[in-house]
N, C-alpha and C positions, 0 to 999 in steps of 0.2 A: 636275492634269495632271502626267504623268511628266516627269522631267528626261531629258536626252540621256544615252546610254550614255557611261561614262567609258572613255577609251582611253589607254594608255601604250605607247609603243614603246621598247624597250630594245635595247642593242647590245652584243655581245661581240666585241671587236676581234681576238682571236687567230684565230678561225675566221670572222670577218665574218658572224656569225649574228644575226638579229633575233629577239627574243622579244616577244610582245605580251600585255599584261594588259588584259582587258576587264571592266568591272564595271557592274552595275545600280545606279544611285545610290539607288534607292528601297529595294531589298532588301539592298544591299551584297554580293550574291553575285557571285563573280568566276570567270573562266576564264583560265588561263595557257596560251599557245600557243607551242610549240617552245622550252621551256626548255633551257638548257645546264647540264651538271653543275657546271662551275666557277663558275657565277653563282647557284647555289641560294640562298646567303646573301643576296645582293643582292635577289633576287626576293622572298624571304620577308620581308625587312625592309620592302620597299615595300608588300607586302600588309598587313603588320601596322600600318604607319604610317597607312594609310588606313582601317584597321578592316574590311577586306574579309573575307568568309567564302569561301575558295577551294572551289569545288564540283568543278571539272574541270581536268585538265591534259591538253592535246591535243598530240599529235605529228602534224603534217600529212603527214609522210613519214618514211621511215627515213633517218637522217642519216649520210652518209659522212664529213662534215667535223667532227663532234663527237659526244660522248656525251650523250644526253638526260639531263636532270635530273628527268624525270617520276617515276621510281621513288623517288628520294630525297624529293621533294616529297610524294608520296603517303604515304610512311612517316611523314613529320613533320606532315602536316596532315590526313590522312584523305580528301583529295580523290580522286576517281575518275580513273583514267587512261583516255584515249580514243585509239584509233588506227584507221586504215582496215583493214577486213577483208581487203583486197587485200595488205596488208603481210605477212601470214602470221605476225604476232606473237601469241603465245598468253598473254602475261603481262598484257595490258591488261585493265582492268575492263570496258570498253565497246568494242565493235567496231562501226564504222559503215561 
């Protein structure tokens, strides 16, 4: 029987932004949602502490309040970046 999905809610106080880390406890594959550039080190440290394999970094929308950390995390982990096709962003690996 599979275990429940692992969920971490993280907070960046300067921009009042929430970032979410979800992981499958069986495969250790993870997704990071709405990372902030200034907290990339914190996020990567948590991912490494749990031994997760980061597969995707998702931006749920274009952020006016902060700069996304998705590109830096992609560069450092090889995770694929994901963004809505409606956002008009052409640098993401996956458009949904």
